[in-house]
C-alpha positions in Angstrom: 9.2 -22.5 19.3 11.8 -19.8 19.0 11.2 -16.1 19.7 13.5 -13.7 17.8 13.9 -10.1 19.0 16.0 -7.2 18.0 16.5 -4.8 20.9 18.0 -1.4 21.0 17.4 2.1 19.5 14.7 2.3 16.9 12.8 4.7 14.6 9.0 4.4 14.1 7.9 5.9 10.8 4.4 6.7 9.7 3.9 8.5 6.3 0.5 9.9 5.6 -0.8 11.8 2.5 -3.1 14.8 2.9 -4.8 17.5 0.8 -2.9 20.6 -0.2 -5.3 22.7 1.9 -4.5 20.8 5.1 -0.8 20.6 4.3 -0.7 24.4 4.0 -2.8 24.8 7.1 -0.8 22.5 9.5 2.7 23.3 8.2 2.4 26.9 9.4 3.6 25.7 12.9 0.5 27.1 14.6 -0.7 23.7 15.8 0.7 21.4 18.5 2.1 17.9 17.8 -0.9 16.4 19.5 -3.4 18.4 17.4 -1.6 17.2 14.2 -1.5 13.6 15.3 -5.2 13.7 16.3 -6.0 15.0 12.9 -4.0 12.2 11.2 -5.9 9.6 13.2 -9.4 10.9 12.7 -9.6 12.8 9.4 -10.9 11.0 6.3 -8.6 13.3 4.4 -5.6 11.3 5.5 -4.3 8.1 3.9 -1.5 6.1 5.5 1.1 5.3 2.8 3.7 3.6 4.9 4.1 2.5 8.6 7.0 0.5 10.1 9.3 0.3 13.1 12.9 0.0 12.1 15.8 -1.1 14.3 18.9 1.1 14.2 22.2 -0.8 13.7 24.4 0.3 16.6 27.1 -1.2 18.8 24.6 -1.7 21.6 21.9 -3.2 19.4 21.3 -6.9 20.1 19.7 -9.9 18.5 18.1 -12.3 21.0 16.8 -15.8 20.2 14.9 -17.6 22.9 13.6 -21.2 22.8 10.2 -22.1 24.3 8.1 -25.2 24.6 5.3 -24.8 22.0 2.3 -25.5 24.3 3.7 -24.4 27.6 2.6 -20.9 28.3 4.4 -20.9 31.7 7.8 -21.8 30.2 10.3 -19.0 31.0 12.3 -19.9 27.9 16.0 -20.4 27.2 17.8 -17.5 25.5 20.5 -19.4 23.7 21.8 -16.7 21.3 22.7 -13.0 21.9 24.5 -11.3 19.1 25.2 -7.8 17.8 23.5 -6.8 14.6 26.9 -6.3 12.9 27.4 -10.1 13.1 24.4 -10.8 10.9 24.8 -11.1 7.1 23.4 -7.8 5.7 22.4 -6.7 2.2 22.3 -3.0 1.3 18.9 -1.9 -0.2 16.9 1.2 -1.2 13.8 1.7 0.9 11.3 2.9 -1.8 7.7 3.7 -1.0 5.4 3.4 -4.0 2.6 5.9 -4.5 -0.7 5.7 -6.2 -0.9 6.2 -10.0 -2.0 9.8 -9.4 0.9 10.3 -7.0 0.4 11.7 -3.5 2.2 15.0 -3.4 1.5 16.5 0.1 2.8 14.3 2.9 3.3 14.3 6.6 6.0 12.1 8.2 5.8 11.3 11.9 9.2 10.1 13.1 9.3 8.6 16.6 12.6 7.7 18.2 12.7 5.1 21.0 14.3 2.1 22.6 13.1 -1.5 23.1 12.1 -4.5 21.0 12.1 -2.9 17.5 11.4 -6.3 15.8 9.9 -9.5 17.2 8.7 -12.8 15.5 8.1 -16.4 16.6 8.7 -19.6 14.6 7.0 -22.8 15.5 8.7 -26.2 15.3 12.2 -24.8 16.0 14.2 -24.8 19.2 17.8 -24.2 20.3 18.8 -27.6 19.0 17.9 -27.0 15.3 18.2 -23.2 15.0 21.1 -22.1 12.7 22.0 -18.5 13.4 24.2 -18.3 10.3 21.0 -18.6 8.2 19.8 -15.2 9.4 20.0 -12.3 7.0 18.8 -8.7 7.1 18.4 -5.9 4.6 19.5 -2.5 5.7 19.9 1.1 4.5 21.0 4.5 5.6 17.8 6.3 6.4 17.5 9.6 4.4 21.2 9.1 3.5 22.1 10.1 7.0 24.0 8.6 9.9 21.3 6.1 11.0 21.6 2.7 9.3 18.4 0.8 9.9 17.1 -2.8 9.3 14.3 -2.9 6.7 13.6 -6.6 6.8 14.7 -9.9 8.3 15.0 -13.4 6.7 15.8 -16.9 7.8 16.9 -19.3 5.1 15.9 -16.6 2.6 12.3 -16.7 3.8 10.9 -13.3 5.1 10.2 -13.0 8.8 7.1 -11.1 9.8 7.3 -8.6 12.6 4.5 -9.3 15.2 4.2 -5.5 15.9 3.8 -6.0 19.6 5.1 -2.4 20.4 7.4 -3.5 23.2 9.3 -0.2 23.2 9.3 3.3 24.7 9.3 6.5 22.7 11.6 9.2 23.9 11.3 11.8 21.2 9.4 12.6 18.1 9.5 14.9 15.0 6.8 15.9 12.5 8.0 16.5 9.0 6.0 18.1 6.2 7.1 17.0 2.8 5.9 18.4 -0.6 7.1 15.9 -3.2 8.1 16.9 -6.6 6.1 15.4 -9.5 8.7 13.5 -11.5 8.5 10.3 -9.5 5.8 7.8 -8.4 7.7 6.9 -5.3 9.6 8.2 -2.3 13.1 6.8 -1.7 13.7 6.9 2.1 17.3 5.9 1.5 18.0 9.1 -0.3 18.0 12.7 0.8 14.5 14.1 0.9 15.8 17.5 -0.1 16.5 16.0 -3.5 13.0 14.8 -3.9 10.9 17.8 -2.8 10.5 20.5 -0.2 10.7 19.9 3.5 9.1 21.8 6.4 10.3 20.6 9.8 8.2 21.1 12.9 10.5 21.7 15.9 9.8 21.0 19.5 8.3 24.4 20.0 6.1 23.8 16.9 7.8 26.6 14.9 8.4 25.7 11.3 11.4 26.2 9.1 11.6 25.5 5.4 14.3 23.5 3.6 14.6 22.9 -0.1 
């Protein structure tokens, strides 16, 4: 078995649709981040549209591949490959999030920034002897058309690799973004500027709000 991890800085994104009433209520900046997050978890008004942890491609980001014996749970493993993310074949993509036919318009984006294992998967029947690192590929994009280029998916021999979502990372900061989407599209393109797709209200660390268009 081989264990594949991408370690480094990351962005955890959760996008939730809510009603206009609750959007207007919470975007005033009168509620704490914890109150908003508690509402997102417990209210039937909320619907999660998208949730993913995305590795940021930076100089200190690292791909690690470790070989284990399949049935030996006490095996410490042999890390036989360490590589920067810039060494992996990459394809530029658009990260588009499809909406329902009616189109969710009022959206809360919870952005968490952290460090650790942003991606992890395990493949049986492979080890350091038959693993070909040149067969790894990733898809990546500039998030919100900004400075952070993130990995959106990983493949081996053109087969998708599934993130095990073990949450082996620490969150160091977070931001809540209220987004009122315009009505001319049935999707959100996270690779493009959100300002071009609707109206943004950012909730700062002191929970005061400021509108952007």
